[in-house]
Every structure is written in C-alpha cells, then in structure tokens.
C-alpha positions in Angstrom: 253.4 151.2 143.3 255.7 151.0 146.6 257.8 153.7 144.9 254.8 156.0 144.3 253.5 155.5 147.8 257.0 156.3 149.3 257.1 159.5 147.3 253.6 160.4 148.4 254.5 160.0 152.0 257.3 162.6 151.5 254.8 165.3 150.4 253.0 166.3 153.6 249.7 167.7 152.2 249.2 164.7 149.9 250.2 162.3 152.6 247.7 164.1 154.9 244.8 163.5 152.5 245.7 160.0 151.9 245.6 159.2 155.5 242.4 161.1 156.2 240.8 159.1 153.2 242.0 155.8 154.7 240.7 156.5 158.2 237.3 157.7 157.0 236.7 154.4 155.2 236.0 153.0 158.7 233.1 155.4 159.2 231.7 156.1 155.7 229.0 153.3 156.2 227.8 155.0 159.4 227.3 158.3 157.6 225.0 156.6 155.2 223.1 154.9 158.1 222.9 158.4 159.7 221.4 159.9 156.4 218.9 156.9 156.1 217.9 157.1 159.8 217.3 160.9 159.5 215.0 160.4 156.8 213.1 157.3 157.8 213.0 157.4 161.6 211.2 159.4 164.2 213.1 158.4 167.2 215.2 160.8 169.3 216.3 158.3 172.1 216.1 154.6 172.9 216.9 153.7 169.4 215.4 150.6 167.7 217.7 148.0 166.3 218.6 144.5 166.2 222.1 143.0 167.2 224.4 141.4 164.6 224.3 137.7 164.3 227.9 137.4 165.5 227.0 139.9 168.4 224.0 137.7 169.4 226.6 134.7 169.8 228.8 137.0 171.8 225.9 137.7 174.1 225.1 134.0 174.5 228.7 133.3 175.3 228.9 135.9 178.0 225.5 134.5 179.5 227.0 131.1 179.5 230.1 132.2 181.7 228.0 133.9 184.1 225.2 131.3 184.6 227.0 128.1 183.6 224.1 127.0 181.6 224.0 125.2 178.3 225.0 127.5 175.4 222.4 125.9 173.1 219.7 126.6 175.7 220.8 130.1 176.2 220.7 130.6 172.4 217.2 129.1 172.2 215.8 131.6 174.7 217.4 134.6 172.8 215.7 133.4 169.7 212.4 132.6 171.6 212.1 136.3 172.4 213.2 137.3 168.8 210.5 135.2 167.4 207.6 136.2 169.9 205.2 137.6 167.4 202.5 138.1 170.0 204.8 140.2 172.0 206.0 142.3 169.0 202.4 142.8 167.8 201.4 144.0 171.3 204.3 146.5 171.4 203.4 148.0 167.9 199.6 148.1 168.7 200.1 149.8 172.1 202.6 152.3 170.5 200.0 153.1 167.7 197.3 153.9 170.4 199.7 156.0 172.6 200.3 159.7 172.2 204.0 159.2 172.0 203.6 157.5 168.5 204.7 160.7 166.7 208.2 160.1 168.3 208.3 156.2 167.7 209.0 154.0 164.9 206.5 151.2 164.5 208.9 148.3 164.9 209.9 146.1 167.8 213.5 145.2 168.4 215.0 144.4 171.9 218.7 144.7 171.1 220.7 144.0 174.3 217.5 143.5 176.4 217.4 140.2 174.9 220.0 139.3 177.5 217.6 140.3 180.0 215.1 138.0 178.8 217.5 135.2 178.7 218.5 135.7 182.4 214.9 135.4 183.5 214.3 132.3 181.5 217.4 130.7 182.9 217.3 131.7 186.5 213.5 131.4 187.0 213.5 134.4 189.4 210.8 135.0 191.9 211.4 138.9 191.9 212.7 141.0 189.1 213.2 144.7 189.6 213.9 147.2 186.9 214.4 150.8 187.6 213.6 153.2 184.8 210.7 151.9 182.9 210.3 154.5 180.2 207.8 153.4 177.7 207.8 149.8 178.9 209.7 147.9 176.2 212.1 146.2 178.8 209.1 145.8 181.2 206.9 143.7 178.7 209.9 141.6 177.6 210.8 140.7 181.2 207.1 139.9 181.9 206.9 137.7 178.7 209.9 135.8 180.1 208.0 135.5 183.5 204.9 134.2 181.6 206.9 131.5 179.9 208.5 130.4 183.2 205.0 130.3 184.7 203.9 127.9 181.9 206.7 125.7 183.2 205.5 125.8 186.8 207.9 128.7 187.9 206.1 131.8 189.2 207.7 135.2 189.3 206.7 138.9 189.6 208.2 142.0 187.9 208.4 145.4 189.5 209.4 148.3 187.7 210.0 152.0 189.0 209.9 155.3 187.3 209.5 158.9 188.3 207.3 159.8 185.3 203.7 158.9 186.0 203.1 158.5 182.2 205.9 155.7 181.9 205.0 152.1 181.1 202.2 152.6 178.6 203.3 149.2 176.9 202.4 147.4 180.2 198.9 146.3 179.5 197.0 143.1 178.8 198.4 139.7 179.9 201.9 141.4 180.6 200.3 143.4 183.5 199.2 140.1 185.2 202.8 139.5 186.3 204.1 143.1 186.6 203.5 146.2 188.5 205.0 149.7 188.1 206.0 151.7 191.3 205.8 155.5 190.6 208.2 157.9 192.2 211.9 158.3 192.9 213.5 154.9 192.3 215.7 154.9 195.4 212.6 155.9 197.5 210.7 153.1 196.0 213.7 150.7 196.5 214.1 151.8 200.1 210.5 150.6 200.8 210.8 147.3 199.0 210.0 144.2 201.0 210.8 141.2 199.0 214.1 139.5 198.2 215.4 140.4 194.7 216.8 137.6 192.4 217.4 139.9 189.3 217.9 143.7 189.5 218.3 146.0 186.4 219.4 149.5 186.5 218.0 151.8 183.8 216.9 154.8 185.6 218.7 158.3 186.2 222.1 157.7 184.3 224.1 159.8 186.6 226.9 157.8 188.0 226.2 158.8 191.6 222.5 157.8 191.4 223.3 154.5 189.7 225.9 153.7 192.5 223.2 154.7 195.2 220.7 152.4 193.7 223.0 149.5 194.1 223.8 150.4 197.6 220.0 150.7 198.3 219.1 147.1 196.9 222.1 145.4 198.4 220.3 144.3 201.7 217.5 142.8 199.5 219.6 140.7 197.1 219.4 137.0 197.4 222.5 134.8 197.6 222.7 134.2 193.9 221.2 137.5 192.7 222.3 139.0 189.5 222.5 142.7 188.8 222.5 144.2 185.2 223.5 147.6 184.5 222.2 149.3 181.5 224.5 152.2 181.8 227.8 150.3 182.2 229.1 151.5 178.8 229.1 155.1 180.3 230.1 154.5 183.9 232.3 152.0 186.1 229.9 152.1 189.0 228.6 148.5 188.7 232.3 147.3 188.5 233.2 149.4 191.5 230.4 148.1 193.4 231.1 144.6 192.6 234.7 144.7 193.7 233.7 146.5 196.9 231.3 143.6 197.7 233.1 140.6 196.6 231.2 140.0 193.4 232.3 139.1 189.8 231.7 141.6 187.1 231.6 141.2 183.2 230.6 143.6 180.5 228.8 142.7 177.1 229.1 145.2 174.5 226.3 145.7 171.8 226.9 145.9 168.0 223.8 147.2 166.3 222.8 145.8 163.1 222.5 148.4 160.2 222.3 151.3 162.5 224.6 154.2 163.1 224.4 154.0 166.9 227.6 152.5 168.3 225.7 150.6 170.9 225.5 150.4 174.6 226.0 147.2 176.7 225.2 145.2 179.7 227.3 145.2 182.9 226.7 141.9 184.8 227.4 141.6 188.4 227.1 138.1 190.0 228.2 136.2 193.0 231.5 134.2 193.2 
C-alpha cells in the first residue's frame, strides 16, 4: 500500500485528485446539510440551529472564566432556557401570526443567545440594552431571564433599539412587561439614554465603524462591573480594540451549530479587570 501511494504521488494529476478528494471529506457533510436546508427551510438570514453538546460546555466554560460563577449553575441556566417550553411556544405562536412567517421556520432555537440568557441570570442586571432587535428573538429570551430574576427578588429592565419600526414583533405578552423597544437610529437612542447599563449587547448595524461608535457612545453609561457582548465579533475586531483601549478584558466564544451548514458566529465578551 505504501509503495502504491508513493508511486501515486509521483503522477501529478492522480495525486491532485487524491488530495482534492481527501480535502473534500471535511466538507461533504456540509454539502448534504446545505441541500437539506435548501429544501426544508425558508430562512434567508438569522438562521435557526442548536449548539452541539460539546459547544454548550465550551460556552459554560467561557462564562465561568468571565463571571467566576459555579460551572454547574451556569450550565443549569443554559438548560433552563433550552427547556423553557412557554417561551418557545410563544415564539412559534407569534411567528405564525406575523406577516414574516413566509420567511421563517416554525422552530425556536437560541444558539449563542443562550450565553446572553446565562449572563442575565448570573449578573441580575438592573438594565440590559440590546441594539438591533430584528424580530425580537434575543429580546424575549433576555426578558425571560429578567422575569426569572424577578421571581427571585431581582428586578431588571430590558431596552432594545432598532431603526425598523416593524422590528420586535415577538415582544408581546408577559415579556413586554419587563421590556421596551426604542425605535430610531441606535446611536441616537443610546446618546439619549439616562440609566446606568449593566449588560450591553451589540447586534445592530454590522459595519465595523458603527459597531465601534456604539461602544464609545455607551461607555459613559456603563456600571463598574458592566459586561459588553458583541454579536459581530466573529467578523470584526472592534470590541477587542475597544476593550484594550479602555483597560478591559476580552474573550471570544465561537459557535458550533448542530446539524446545520452555517459555520457559526460567536460572542465577543468585554469585561472589567
């Protein structure tokens, strides 16, 4: 076999096809997933998927480093969100009623947003701000965490921003009782913000410059232990740059979607030293 392989390597064209075949084996599963997704899914963006089991543990480990909280507690909060059937039923029911249903899959998976939920449950923040609400999947998840905190005696409020007046159609019912959406340009809305911010999530205009300007805008409002989460940190280095410039720590969590062709995004995490 070794003799045959050595001879094969000497014939350029045969060796070329051998190498291409070996390389493609790393991606063949993705091609099948793309075909399946093309047939069964209606989504064009903000794809729905779970995280792999090992990636969920990675997420818990990263959050443990940032918060110095118990790993078991962190994992329990991640699973709490995954198993919240009331929240999932709400998302699917509101999606069915919306005019956007023709572009949506009737499922509810939070992927990396589970990390957002865990941070709210761990930190018990009084004010959570998310820029870029879109349909409001992250919004209702964050509000669900605030409602759980409220049951334990910790009150908190969610503020979302979005330039699209139709954004946030999932933000209804009990979730709206702890949340509010500010419509208009995110930086303009943030400039007029009055309250100290405990947790800030950037998920709006994904241009690097706009993202960086959001961080500069909210800096005066950040509490001493405030955490910033960057939804676009897999594509830009702006949260890392901002963190270095202002004496903050920075880590990045990389998603691994389960049974989906999308390679995954991630969470940039900026926190005080």
